[in-house]
C-alpha positions in Angstrom: 14.3 9.8 -29.3 17.1 7.5 -28.4 18.8 8.5 -25.0 22.8 9.0 -24.8 24.6 6.3 -23.2 25.8 8.3 -20.3 22.3 10.0 -20.0 20.8 6.5 -20.4 22.9 5.2 -17.4 22.1 8.1 -15.1 18.3 7.6 -16.1 18.2 4.1 -15.5 20.0 4.6 -11.5 17.2 7.2 -11.1 14.5 5.0 -12.1 15.8 2.2 -10.0 15.9 5.0 -6.7 12.4 6.1 -7.8 11.2 2.6 -7.7 13.4 1.7 -4.6 11.8 5.1 -3.0 8.1 3.9 -3.7 8.7 0.5 -2.0 9.9 2.3 1.4 7.3 4.7 0.7 4.7 1.4 0.6 6.4 -0.2 3.4 6.2 2.8 6.2 2.7 3.2 4.8 1.9 -0.5 6.0 3.7 -0.4 9.2 2.1 2.6 9.9 -1.2 0.9 9.2 -0.7 -2.0 11.2 1.0 0.3 14.1 -2.3 2.3 14.5 -4.3 -0.9 14.4 -2.6 -3.2 17.0 -2.6 -0.3 19.5 -6.1 0.4 19.4 -7.2 -1.9 22.2 -5.2 -3.1 25.4 -7.9 -6.1 25.9 -6.4 -9.4 24.3 -9.6 -10.8 23.1 -9.6 -7.8 20.6 -6.0 -7.4 19.9 -5.4 -10.6 18.5 -8.4 -10.4 16.0 -7.4 -7.0 15.0 -3.9 -8.4 14.3 -5.0 -11.1 12.3 -7.6 -9.1 10.1 -5.1 -6.0 9.7 -2.0 -7.9 9.2 -3.2 -9.9 6.3 -4.5 -6.9 4.7 -1.7 -4.8 5.1 0.9 -7.4 3.8 -1.6 -9.0 1.3 -1.5 -12.6 2.4 -4.0 -15.1 1.4 -3.8 -16.7 5.5 -2.4 -16.2 8.5 -1.9 -18.0 11.8 -0.8 -16.3 15.1 0.7 -18.4 17.6 1.7 -17.5 21.3 4.4 -19.8 23.0 3.8 -22.2 26.1 5.7 -21.0 29.0 8.1 -23.9 28.5 8.6 -22.1 25.0 8.7 -25.6 23.1 4.8 -25.6 22.4 3.3 -23.5 19.9 -0.5 -22.8 20.0 -2.3 -21.2 17.5 -4.9 -18.3 19.1 -6.4 -16.6 15.8 -6.2 -17.1 12.2 -7.7 -15.6 9.2 -8.3 -17.5 5.9 -9.4 -15.5 3.3 -12.2 -13.4 4.7 -13.0 -16.0 7.6 -11.7 -14.8 11.2 -11.1 -18.3 13.0 -11.1 -18.7 16.7 -8.5 -21.1 18.6 -11.4 -23.4 19.3 -11.6 -24.3 15.6 -7.1 -24.6 14.9 -6.3 -26.3 18.2 -5.1 -29.3 16.0 -2.6 -26.7 14.8 -0.5 -26.7 17.8 3.3 -27.2 17.2 6.1 -28.9 18.9 9.0 -26.1 17.9 11.8 -27.8 18.3 13.2 -28.8 14.4 10.2 -27.1 12.7 10.3 -23.7 10.8 8.9 -22.1 14.0 11.9 -23.3 16.0 14.4 -21.8 13.4 12.7 -18.5 13.2 12.9 -18.6 17.2 16.2 -19.5 17.7 17.6 -17.3 14.6 15.4 -14.4 15.8 15.0 -14.0 12.3 12.2 -14.6 9.7 12.0 -17.5 8.0 10.9 -17.5 4.1 10.3 -20.9 2.4 9.1 -20.8 -1.2 8.3 -24.1 -3.6 6.2 -24.5 -6.4 3.1 -24.9 -4.9 3.0 -22.6 -1.9 5.0 -20.1 0.0 5.6 -19.3 4.0 7.0 -17.0 6.5 7.7 -17.6 9.9 8.2 -14.4 11.8 9.3 -14.5 15.0 7.7 -12.5 17.8 10.1 -10.8 20.5 8.7 -8.3 23.1 12.0 -6.9 24.8 14.2 -9.4 23.6 11.8 -12.1 24.9 9.8 -14.5 22.0 5.9 -14.2 22.5 5.0 -16.6 19.9 5.3 -17.2 16.0 3.2 -15.5 13.2 2.8 -17.7 9.8 2.1 -15.9 7.0 1.3 -18.2 3.8 0.9 -17.1 -0.2 0.8 -13.7 -1.1 -2.4 -12.4 -2.8 -1.1 -12.2 -6.1 0.8 -15.6 -6.1 4.5 -14.4 -5.9 6.9 -15.9 -3.8 7.8 -13.9 -0.6 11.2 -12.2 -0.9 14.2 -11.6 1.1 13.0 -8.0 1.0 9.9 -8.5 2.2 11.0 -10.7 5.1 13.1 -7.5 6.4 9.7 -5.6 6.6 8.4 -8.7 8.3 11.2 -8.3 11.0 10.1 -4.9 11.7 6.4 -5.9 11.8 6.9 -8.9 14.5 8.1 -6.7 17.3 5.5 -4.6 17.1 2.9 -7.6 17.2 4.8 -8.8 20.1 4.7 -5.6 22.0 1.0 -5.2 21.5 0.3 -8.5 22.5 2.7 -8.7 25.6 0.6 -5.2 27.1 -1.9 -7.1 26.7 -1.4 -9.9 28.5 0.2 -7.9 31.0 -3.0 -5.6 31.3 -5.1 -9.2 31.5 -2.8 -10.2 34.6 -3.7 -6.9 36.3 -7.0 -7.2 36.0 -7.7 -11.1 35.9 -8.5 -12.9 39.5 -5.6 -15.5 39.4 -8.3 -18.5 40.8 -11.1 -17.8 39.1 -9.8 -16.3 35.9 -12.7 -13.6 36.0 -12.0 -9.8 36.3 -11.1 -8.4 39.6 -13.2 -6.1 41.7 -11.8 -3.1 40.3 -12.0 -3.7 36.8 -15.6 -4.3 38.1 -15.9 -0.7 39.7 -14.3 0.8 36.1 -16.6 -0.8 33.7 -20.0 -0.1 35.9 -18.9 3.1 35.9 -18.7 3.0 32.4 -21.5 1.2 31.2 -23.7 3.5 33.8 -22.3 6.8 32.1 -23.5 5.1 28.4 -26.8 4.2 29.7 -27.3 7.7 31.1 -26.5 9.5 28.2 -27.7 7.3 25.2 -30.7 5.7 26.6 -29.1 2.4 26.6 -30.0 -1.0 28.9 -28.1 -2.5 30.8 -28.2 -5.1 34.0 -26.5 -6.7 36.8 -26.2 -10.1 38.2 -25.4 -10.8 41.6 -24.1 -14.3 42.9 -23.8 -15.8 46.0 -22.7 -19.6 46.5 -24.7 -21.1 49.0 -23.4 -22.1 52.2 -19.9 -21.9 50.6 -18.1 -21.6 54.3 -19.5 -25.2 54.7 -17.6 -26.4 51.9 -14.1 -24.6 53.4 -15.0 -26.1 56.8 -15.9 -29.6 55.6 -13.8 -30.5 52.7 -10.7 -27.6 53.5 -9.8 -24.4 51.6 -8.6 -26.9 48.1 -12.1 -28.0 47.8 -13.3 -24.6 48.3 -10.9 -23.0 45.6 -12.2 -26.0 43.2 -15.9 -24.8 43.8 -15.0 -21.4 43.1 -12.9 -22.4 39.8 -15.9 -24.4 38.0 -18.3 -21.7 39.2 -16.7 -19.2 37.3 -16.2 -21.4 34.3 -20.1 -22.0 34.4 -20.6 -18.5 34.6 -18.2 -17.6 31.3 -19.5 -20.9 29.2 -23.3 -19.6 29.6 -22.4 -15.8 28.7 -21.7 -13.6 26.3 -18.2 -12.4 24.9 -19.8 -9.1 25.8 -21.0 -9.6 29.1 -18.3 -9.2 32.2 -18.0 -11.5 34.3 -15.9 -10.8 37.6 -15.0 -12.0 41.2 -16.6 -9.2 43.3 -15.2 -11.0 46.5 -14.9 -14.1 48.1 -17.6 -16.6 46.9 -19.4 -13.5 45.3 -19.2 -12.9 41.5 -21.2 -10.4 39.3 -22.1 -10.3 35.6 -22.7 -7.0 34.2 -25.3 -7.1 30.9 -24.7 -4.6 28.6 -27.8 -3.9 26.2 -29.6 -6.6 28.3 -33.3 -5.5 30.1 -34.1 -6.8 33.1 -36.5 -9.6 31.9 -33.9 -10.8 30.0 -31.2 -10.8 32.8 -33.5 -12.7 35.0 -34.2 -15.5 32.5 -30.5 -15.6 32.3 -30.0 -15.9 36.0 -32.6 -18.9 36.4 -30.6 -20.4 33.5 -27.2 -19.9 35.5 -28.9 -21.2 38.8 -30.3 -24.5 36.8 -27.1 -24.9 35.2 -25.0 -24.5 38.6 -27.6 -26.6 40.8 -27.3 -29.7 38.1 -23.5 -29.5 37.5 -21.8 -32.6 39.0 -19.0 -30.5 41.2 -16.4 -32.4 42.6 -14.2 -31.6 45.2 -10.4 -31.7 45.7 -10.0 -34.9 46.2 -13.2 -36.3 43.7 -15.9 -36.6 46.2 -19.2 -35.1 45.0 -20.9 -32.1 46.0 -23.9 -30.2 45.6 -24.0 -26.9 44.7 -26.1 -24.1 44.6 -26.3 -20.3 44.3 -28.7 -17.1 45.0 -29.1 -14.6 42.5 -29.6 -11.0 42.8 -30.8 -9.1 39.2 -31.0 -5.3 39.1 -31.3 -3.2 36.0 -30.5 0.3 34.8 -32.9 3.0 36.0 -32.8 6.8 35.4 -33.6 7.2 38.7 -30.4 6.0 40.2 -27.8 8.8 40.6 -24.5 6.4 40.1 -23.4 2.5 39.4 -23.2 2.5 43.3 -27.0 2.8 43.7 -27.6 -0.4 40.9 -24.9 -2.4 42.8 -26.7 -1.6 46.0 -30.2 -3.0 44.3 -28.8 -5.8 43.0 -27.3 -6.7 46.6 -30.6 -6.2 47.8 -32.3 -8.7 45.4 -29.3 -11.0 46.6 -29.8 -10.5 50.2 -33.9 -11.2 49.6 -32.8 -14.4 47.6 -30.7 -15.6 50.7 -33.2 -14.8 53.0 -35.9 -16.7 51.1 -34.4 -20.1 51.5 -31.4 -19.4 48.7 -31.0 -21.1 45.5 -33.4 -18.8 44.0 -33.6 -15.6 41.9 -34.6 -12.6 43.3 -35.5 -9.0 40.8 -34.6 -5.7 42.6 -38.1 -3.7 43.1 
């Protein structure tokens, strides 16, 4: 049945309003999904993959890469990407580092607006990430899943998404600064205490295993007295790097105090913990340490190992057991591993 002219115009207007409302609802749903996801964790190593995964799905793009700005603001380094279903870490995309001046990255940062570039073969969007007005990085989106080019309407959505992502990253960065030792890059003592309490409670409640390694750099005072504090700092930094490079992402490497380090090993029994301790001891002993002025240094470590036991009243007893084993290793001649009795 034909619709009279006047009514047809009203119908068309109503339909356009309906379509616009559906798009608004869809955008709000997308924003809500992203907001909930990026605020589920405050750990930077968890926030970045979550952003890549959730934003890619919510915005329905084939590829997403997250770049963080260096302190100078002139270089953007990729820290995580998602290509199709593949999550890519920064070690595999380092070559995509960008000097932002004269690029769409720089244009997005200078205008503080998303830059959309559509061609016959590809669609790209560069979204500035601004936290409280300060540039944190750039989000690069490539190609919609449906093959359509990015629209200016979508650019408006990207403009809203950018600050949400930037604030989540900024909060995680601030938290990392608060719980990370500035010299070694390991977690600080108060974070160690917090995680020990959490792991102990999990082990007690659910019957899970976990272990603790306590390290002391042998004769560390000698390095400071003989070669100076700069050399001592160089040894601490390299020692910490060895611990991080030879443990799992789930392991918690901490600077316990001075030259003492600790590693919390979730889901790790005493035999596995001892095997790891021996590997780390050998790695340290064989590593070509260099002092601040390049001099060759021989560094060794003593390690105490303890595992969770239901007989422990609290995490302090587990720490005490590992510390006692560390003392035994030092007393027995150093450069050795001892397991708590």
